[in-house]
C-alpha positions in Angstrom: -53.6 -9.2 -13.4 -54.0 -7.5 -10.0 -50.3 -7.7 -9.4 -49.8 -5.9 -12.6 -52.1 -3.1 -11.5 -50.2 -2.7 -8.2 -46.8 -2.3 -9.9 -45.4 1.1 -10.4 -45.5 2.7 -13.8 -41.7 2.6 -14.0 -41.7 -1.1 -13.1 -44.3 -1.8 -15.7 -42.3 0.0 -18.4 -39.1 -1.6 -17.3 -40.8 -5.1 -17.3 -42.0 -4.4 -20.9 -38.6 -3.2 -22.0 -36.9 -6.2 -20.4 -39.2 -8.7 -22.1 -38.6 -6.9 -25.4 -34.8 -6.8 -24.8 -34.9 -10.5 -23.8 -36.5 -11.5 -27.1 -34.0 -9.3 -29.0 -31.1 -10.9 -27.0 -32.4 -14.4 -27.8 -32.6 -13.6 -31.5 -29.1 -12.1 -31.4 -27.6 -15.0 -29.5 -29.2 -17.6 -31.9 -28.1 -15.6 -34.9 -24.5 -15.2 -33.6 -24.3 -19.0 -32.7 -25.6 -20.0 -36.1 -23.3 -17.5 -37.9 -20.3 -19.0 -36.0 -21.4 -22.5 -37.2 -21.7 -21.3 -40.8 -18.3 -19.5 -40.5 -16.7 -22.6 -39.0 -18.0 -24.8 -41.9 -17.0 -22.2 -44.5 -13.4 -22.1 -43.0 -13.3 -25.9 -43.1 -14.5 -26.0 -46.7 -11.9 -23.4 -47.8 -8.9 -24.3 -45.6 -9.3 -28.1 -45.5 -11.5 -29.5 -48.3 -10.9 -27.0 -51.2 -7.2 -26.6 -50.2 -6.8 -30.3 -50.0 -8.4 -30.9 -53.4 -6.0 -28.2 -54.8 -3.0 -29.9 -53.3 -4.1 -33.4 -54.5 -4.5 -32.0 -58.1 -1.1 -30.4 -57.8 0.4 -33.8 -56.9 -1.5 -35.4 -59.8 -0.1 -32.8 -62.1 3.4 -33.3 -60.8 3.2 -37.1 -61.5 1.9 -36.4 -65.0 4.9 -34.1 -65.6 7.2 -36.8 -64.1 5.8 -39.3 -66.6 6.5 -36.9 -69.5 10.1 -36.2 -68.3 10.7 -40.0 -67.8 9.5 -40.7 -71.4 12.1 -38.2 -72.6 14.8 -40.0 -70.8 13.7 -43.5 -72.1 12.8 -42.8 -75.7 14.5 -39.6 -76.9 18.1 -40.8 -76.2 19.5 -37.3 -75.7 23.0 -36.5 -74.8 24.2 -36.7 -71.2 23.8 -33.0 -70.4 20.2 -33.0 -71.6 19.4 -36.2 -69.6 21.0 -34.6 -66.6 18.7 -31.6 -66.9 15.6 -33.8 -67.3 16.7 -35.8 -64.2 16.9 -32.6 -62.3 13.3 -31.6 -63.4 12.1 -35.0 -62.2 13.8 -34.5 -58.9 12.3 -31.1 -58.4 8.8 -32.4 -59.2 9.3 -35.2 -56.7 10.4 -32.8 -54.0 7.4 -30.6 -54.6 5.1 -33.6 -54.3 6.7 -34.6 -51.0 6.2 -31.1 -49.6 2.6 -31.1 -50.6 2.1 -34.6 -49.1 3.7 -33.6 -45.8 1.4 -30.5 -45.7 -1.7 -32.5 -46.5 -0.9 -34.9 -43.7 -1.7 -32.2 -41.1 -5.3 -31.7 -42.3 -6.5 -35.3 -42.3 -9.8 -35.5 -40.4 -11.3 -39.0 -40.9 -10.0 -42.6 -40.5 -10.9 -43.5 -44.1 -9.0 -40.5 -45.5 -6.1 -41.5 -43.2 -6.0 -45.1 -44.6 -6.1 -44.0 -48.2 -3.4 -41.4 -47.6 -1.1 -44.0 -46.0 -1.6 -46.2 -49.1 -0.9 -43.2 -51.3 2.4 -42.6 -49.6 3.4 -46.2 -50.0 2.5 -46.1 -53.7 4.4 -42.8 -54.2 7.5 -44.2 -52.6 7.4 -47.4 -54.8 6.8 -45.2 -57.9 9.7 -43.0 -57.0 12.0 -46.0 -56.5 11.2 -47.3 -60.0 11.8 -43.9 -61.5 15.2 -43.8 -59.8 16.0 -47.2 -61.3 15.0 -45.9 -64.8 17.3 -42.9 -64.3 20.1 -45.3 -63.4 19.5 -47.4 -66.5 19.6 -44.2 -68.6 22.8 -43.1 -67.0 24.3 -46.5 -67.9 22.8 -46.3 -71.5 20.7 -49.4 -70.8 17.6 -47.9 -72.7 16.0 -51.4 -73.3 15.9 -52.2 -69.6 14.7 -48.6 -69.0 11.8 -49.1 -71.5 10.8 -52.4 -69.8 10.8 -50.7 -66.4 8.8 -47.8 -67.7 6.0 -50.1 -68.8 5.9 -51.6 -65.3 5.8 -48.0 -63.7 2.5 -47.4 -65.5 0.7 -49.7 -63.2 2.2 -48.0 -60.1 1.2 -44.6 -61.6 -2.4 -45.8 -62.0 -2.4 -46.8 -58.3 -1.2 -43.3 -57.3 -3.8 -41.7 -59.5 -6.5 -43.9 -58.0 -5.5 -43.0 -54.5 -5.5 -39.3 -55.4 -8.9 -39.5 -57.0 -10.3 -41.3 -53.9 -8.9 -38.5 -51.6 -10.3 -35.8 -53.9 -13.7 -37.5 -53.8 -13.6 -37.7 -50.0 -12.8 -33.9 -49.7 -15.5 -33.1 -52.2 -18.0 -35.0 -50.2 -16.9 -33.3 -47.0 -17.3 -29.9 -48.7 -20.7 -30.8 -49.9 -21.7 -31.9 -46.4 -20.4 -28.6 -44.9 -22.3 -26.7 -47.5 -25.5 -28.6 -46.8 -25.0 -28.0 -43.0 -24.6 -24.3 -43.7 -27.8 -24.2 -45.7 -29.7 -26.1 -42.9 -28.3 -23.8 -40.3 -29.3 -20.8 -42.3 -32.9 -22.0 -42.7 -33.1 -22.9 -39.0 -31.8 -19.5 -38.0 -34.3 -17.8 -40.3 -37.3 -19.7 -39.0 -36.3 -19.3 -35.3 -35.5 -15.6 -35.8 -38.8 -14.9 -37.5 -40.7 -16.8 -34.8 -39.1 -15.2 -31.9 -39.3 -11.7 -33.5 -43.0 -12.1 -34.2 -43.6 -13.4 -30.6 -41.6 -10.5 -29.1 -43.4 -8.0 -31.4 -46.8 -9.4 -30.3 -45.9 -9.3 -26.6 -44.5 -5.8 -26.9 -47.7 -4.6 -28.6 -49.9 -6.3 -26.0 -48.0 -4.9 -23.1 -47.9 -1.4 -24.7 -51.7 -1.4 -25.2 -52.4 -2.8 -21.7 -50.1 -0.2 -20.0 -51.6 2.6 -22.1 -55.2 1.6 -21.3 -54.5 1.3 -17.6 -52.7 4.7 -17.4 -55.3 6.6 -19.6 -58.3 5.3 -17.6 -56.8 6.3 -14.3 -55.8 9.7 -15.7 -59.4 10.3 -16.8 -60.6 9.6 -13.3 -58.1 12.1 -11.9 -59.2 14.7 -14.6 -62.9 14.3 -13.6 -61.9 14.8 -10.0 -59.9 18.0 -10.9 -62.9 19.4 -12.8 -65.1 18.9 -9.7 -62.6 20.8 -7.6 -62.6 23.5 -10.2 -66.4 23.9 -9.7 -65.9 24.0 -5.9 -67.5 20.5 -5.4 -65.6 19.0 -2.5 -68.0 16.0 -2.1 -66.4 13.9 -4.9 -63.7 11.2 -4.3 -61.5 9.0 -6.5 -62.0 5.3 -6.1 -58.5 3.8 -5.5 -58.0 0.0 -6.2 -54.2 0.0 -7.2 -50.9 1.0 -5.6 -48.9 2.4 -8.5 -47.9 6.1 -8.9 -51.3 7.1 -10.2 -52.9 5.3 -7.3 -50.7 7.2 -4.9 -51.5 10.5 -6.6 -55.2 9.6 -6.3 -54.9 8.8 -2.6 -53.0 12.1 -2.1 -55.7 14.1 -4.0 -58.4 12.5 -1.8 -56.5 13.4 1.3 -56.0 16.9 -0.1 -59.7 17.2 -0.8 -60.5 16.2 2.8 -57.9 18.7 4.1 -59.4 21.5 2.0 -62.9 20.6 3.2 -61.7 20.8 6.8 -59.8 24.0 6.1 -62.9 25.7 4.6 -64.9 24.6 7.7 -62.3 26.1 9.9 -62.3 29.3 7.9 -66.1 29.6 8.2 -65.8 29.0 12.0 -62.8 31.3 12.4 -64.1 34.3 10.3 -66.7 35.2 13.0 -64.0 35.0 15.7 -61.7 37.2 13.6 -64.4 39.8 13.2 -64.9 40.0 17.0 -61.1 39.9 17.7 -60.6 42.8 15.3 -62.9 45.0 17.2 -61.2 44.2 20.5 -57.8 44.8 18.9 -58.9 48.2 17.7 -59.8 49.3 21.2 -56.6 47.8 22.6 -54.4 49.7 20.1 -55.8 53.0 21.3 -54.8 52.2 24.9 -51.3 51.2 23.7 -50.9 54.4 21.8 -51.6 56.5 25.0 -49.1 54.4 27.0 -46.4 54.8 24.4 -46.5 58.6 24.9 -45.7 58.2 28.7 -42.9 55.8 27.9 -41.4 58.2 25.4 -41.1 61.0 28.1 -39.4 58.5 30.5 -36.9 57.4 28.0 -35.9 61.1 27.3 -35.0 61.5 31.0 -33.0 58.2 31.0 -31.1 59.4 28.0 -30.0 62.7 29.6 -28.9 60.9 32.8 -26.9 58.4 30.8 -25.0 61.2 29.1 -24.0 62.8 32.5 -22.9 59.4 33.8 -20.7 59.0 30.7 -18.8 62.3 31.4 -18.3 61.4 35.1 -16.9 58.0 34.2 -14.4 59.7 31.8 -13.0 61.9 34.6 -12.7 58.9 36.9 -10.9 57.0 34.1 -8.3 59.7 33.6 -7.5 59.7 37.4 -7.2 55.9 37.5 -4.8 56.1 34.6 -2.5 58.5 36.6 -2.7 56.2 39.6 -1.7 53.3 37.3 1.3 55.2 36.0 2.5 56.0 39.5 2.2 52.4 40.7 4.0 51.3 37.6 6.9 53.6 38.4 6.9 52.4 42.0 7.0 48.8 40.9 9.9 49.6 38.5 11.9 51.2 41.3 11.1 48.3 43.7 12.4 46.0 41.0 15.6 48.0 40.7 15.9 47.8 44.5 15.5 44.0 44.3 18.3 43.9 41.8 20.6 46.2 43.9 19.8 44.1 47.0 20.8 41.0 45.2 24.0 42.6 44.1 24.7 43.7 47.8 23.9 40.2 48.9 26.3 38.7 46.4 29.1 41.0 47.5 28.4 40.4 51.2 28.4 36.7 50.6 31.7 37.1 48.7 33.2 39.0 51.7 31.9 36.5 54.1 33.4 33.6 52.1 36.8 35.4 51.7 36.9 36.2 55.5 36.1 32.5 56.3 38.8 31.3 54.0 41.3 33.9 55.4 40.5 32.9 59.0 41.0 29.2 58.1 44.2 29.9 56.2 45.5 32.3 59.0 44.8 29.7 61.7 46.5 27.0 59.7 49.5 29.3 58.9 49.6 30.6 62.5 49.5 27.0 63.9 52.1 25.8 61.4 54.5 28.7 61.8 54.1 28.8 65.6 55.1 25.2 65.8 58.0 25.8 63.4 59.2 28.8 65.4 59.0 27.1 68.8 60.7 24.1 67.3 63.4 26.3 65.9 63.9 28.0 69.3 64.2 24.5 70.9 66.6 23.4 68.2 68.7 26.7 68.6 69.6 25.7 72.2 72.1 23.3 70.7 74.4 26.4 70.2 75.1 26.2 74.0 76.3 22.7 73.5 78.6 23.9 70.7 80.0 26.5 73.2 80.5 23.7 75.7 82.3 21.6 73.1 84.4 24.6 72.2 85.4 25.0 75.8 86.4 21.4 76.0 88.5 21.8 72.8 90.1 24.9 74.4 91.0 22.9 77.4 92.3 20.0 75.2 94.4 22.6 73.3 95.9 24.0 76.5 96.8 20.5 77.7 98.2 19.7 74.2 100.3 22.9 74.5 101.6 21.8 77.9 102.5 18.4 76.5 104.3 20.1 73.6 106.2 22.2 76.0 107.2 19.2 78.1 108.2 17.4 74.9 110.4 20.3 73.9 112.1 20.2 77.3 112.7 16.5 77.0 114.0 16.9 73.5 116.4 19.6 74.7 117.7 17.2 77.3 118.2 14.5 74.8 120.4 16.6 72.6 121.1 15.4 69.1 118.9 12.3 69.6 115.9 14.4 70.5 116.0 16.8 67.6 113.3 14.9 65.6 111.1 14.7 68.7 111.7 18.4 69.2 110.4 19.2 65.7 107.3 17.1 66.4 106.8 18.8 69.7 107.2 22.2 68.0 104.6 21.3 65.4 102.2 20.0 68.1 102.7 23.2 69.9 101.8 25.2 66.8 98.8 23.0 66.3 97.7 23.5 69.9 98.1 27.3 69.5 96.0 27.2 66.4 93.4 25.1 68.0 93.2 27.5 70.9 92.8 30.4 68.6 90.1 28.6 66.6 88.4 27.8 69.8 88.4 31.4 70.7 86.9 32.3 67.3 84.3 29.6 67.7 83.4 30.9 71.1 83.0 34.4 69.8 80.9 33.2 66.9 78.7 31.1 69.1 78.2 34.0 71.4 77.1 36.2 68.4 74.8 33.4 67.1 73.3 32.9 70.5 72.6 36.6 70.8 71.0 36.7 67.3 69.0 33.5 68.0 67.7 35.0 71.2 66.7 38.2 69.3 65.0 36.0 66.6 63.1 33.9 69.2 61.9 37.1 70.9 60.7 38.6 67.5 59.0 35.3 66.5 57.1 35.2 69.8 56.1 38.8 69.4 54.8 38.2 65.8 52.8 35.2 67.0 51.4 37.2 69.8 50.5 40.0 67.3 48.7 37.6 64.9 46.8 36.0 67.8 45.8 39.3 69.4 45.3 41.6 66.4 45.0 39.8 63.0 42.6 37.0 64.0 40.0 39.3 65.6 40.1 41.5 62.4 39.3 38.5 60.2 36.5 37.5 62.5 35.1 41.1 62.4 35.3 41.0 58.6 33.4 37.7 58.5 30.7 39.0 60.9 30.4 42.2 58.9 29.8 40.1 55.7 27.2 38.0 57.5 25.5 41.2 58.7 25.6 42.7 55.1 24.0 39.5 53.8 21.2 39.6 56.3 20.6 43.3 55.5 20.6 42.6 51.8 18.0 39.8 52.3 15.9 42.2 54.4 16.1 44.9 51.6 15.4 42.2 49.0 12.3 41.0 50.8 11.0 44.5 51.4 11.6 45.5 47.7 9.7 42.3 46.6 6.8 43.2 48.9 6.7 46.7 47.4 6.9 45.3 43.9 4.1 42.7 44.6 2.0 45.4 46.3 2.5 47.7 43.3 1.6 45.0 40.9 -1.6 44.3 42.9 -2.4 48.0 43.0 -1.8 48.2 39.2 -4.1 45.2 38.6 -6.8 46.8 40.8 -6.4 50.1 38.9 -6.7 48.2 35.6 -9.8 46.5 36.9 -11.2 49.9 37.9 -10.3 51.3 34.4 -12.0 48.3 32.8 -15.1 48.7 35.0 -15.1 52.5 34.3 -14.8 51.8 30.5 -17.6 49.2 30.8 -19.7 51.7 32.7 -18.9 54.4 30.2 -19.7 52.2 27.3 -22.8 51.0 29.1 -23.8 54.6 29.7 -23.2 55.4 26.0 -25.2 52.4 25.0 -27.9 53.3 27.5 -28.0 56.8 25.9 -28.1 55.5 22.4 -30.5 52.7 23.5 -32.8 55.3 25.0 -32.7 57.3 21.8 -33.4 54.1 19.9 -36.2 53.3 22.4 -37.7 56.7 21.7 -37.4 56.1 18.0 -38.9 52.6 18.5 -41.7 54.0 20.5 -42.5 56.4 17.7 -42.3 53.5 15.3 -44.5 51.4 17.7 -47.0 54.2 17.8 -47.1 54.4 14.1 -47.3 50.5 14.0 -50.2 50.6 16.5 -52.1 52.9 14.3 -51.4 50.6 11.4 -52.6 47.7 13.4 -55.8 49.5 14.1 -56.2 50.0 10.4 -55.3 46.4 9.8 -57.9 45.3 12.4 -60.6 47.2 10.4 -59.3 45.6 7.2 -59.3 42.2 8.9 -62.9 42.5 9.8 -63.8 43.3 6.3 -61.6 40.3 5.0 -63.4 38.0 7.5 -66.7 39.1 6.0 -65.5 38.4 2.5 -64.2 34.9 3.5 -67.6 34.1 4.9 -69.2 35.0 1.6 -66.6 33.0 -0.4 -66.9 29.8 1.6 -70.6 29.8 0.9 -69.8 28.9 -2.8 -68.2 25.5 -1.8 -70.2 22.3 -1.4 -69.1 20.7 1.8 
């Protein structure tokens, strides 16, 4: 049982409960299983055996009714309508029997029952055939033959009854067997349940007593140890032979007892040291008190100097703020100058570009027009050729006029035969005179054109000379001026940017100075407040030192009391 002692209390309890639950589960499982068996047998008895017996009795009753109705047909000799009604009753009873037979066929469970049931169906079919023959005889009014056939049907009816009785007996036996099995199952369940319940009860009681005894004995040991501690006896120990929770508590109490014993030994040893240290502490606190007075005077001087430093830093801070505003304005103006310089640079660049385009276009136009004018002057010299041609035409006209005159003289000599020739000569003369006049007009016009063309050539050359001498240098000067403006704008822009950058650096330096001054001012204020706090702290320390001195005295008294108390313990 050593392993049982080493188990934890929770494990012991869980093990006991599990064993108890196991027995309860076994009893429940056996009970449920046997109840299912009883229930299955009961269902079989009710749904198969008893229901089958009921159905077989119903068939038996139907055949008895069929026999009665058949006797009415054979022996009462009723009218046709009455016989027809009786035949209908016989048919209904037969149909009811067939339905019951078909239902019963589904519940057959044994081979013997199946064989008897097959014979029953054959006997029923044969019986029904004979009944149908009797009904046919009755319809044909052959009552004698019907009576003879009815006597033969009695034997078939006895066979059907015998089959039904045998099937009823089989179902009754099966019901009895199921009932006997239920009784046996019930008795077995009762015996097993009682046995397992008693066994579980015994085991639960034994485990409960064992666990209770184990726990109570170990708790009594711990209680005795606690009473020894109450008396101040530290020489007692608990003997530990187990590893459960109580064993762990016992080990912890033994260790605590050892620690308390060591602690009391340390207290005894340390109380003397504390008494000596308290005396030294008392003398030291007196020296600290005198030193605190000197420190208090020094901190007062530091506090006044910090206040003066704070006022000076405020004046320097206001001056640095003015410098910052001035540099900010300078930076803004420099930025405006940068913007203006960029605008000047853009305009100078625009002038330069326009001048370059004007020079290129002027050179192109000058070259083109110069070539055209010179070409026109060369082409205008053809007027002289026109004049030469006019002179040639004039000479031709004079010769034509002389020829006309000679023709007129010859015509006059010819008389009447030369009249036609005289007319032609006269017309030629007129034409020559007109040609001479036209030549004179052309010569005058050519002379005027030549004079005008000479004037135009002279003017064109003067214009070309003017453009080459005056206009081209002006465009070049305009372009050079734009280039110079661009260079000046770049210079101004660079200078403005340098001013803006320098102003920005000055502003940043001023901001750093302001920040440093603010830090210095805040530091001075903090130093002043800190000095005041130091003074207050020194006063508090002085008071605390006095309290420490008192505590040292009390500590010496406490050490003496501890020495007296530790004497009551047995170590």
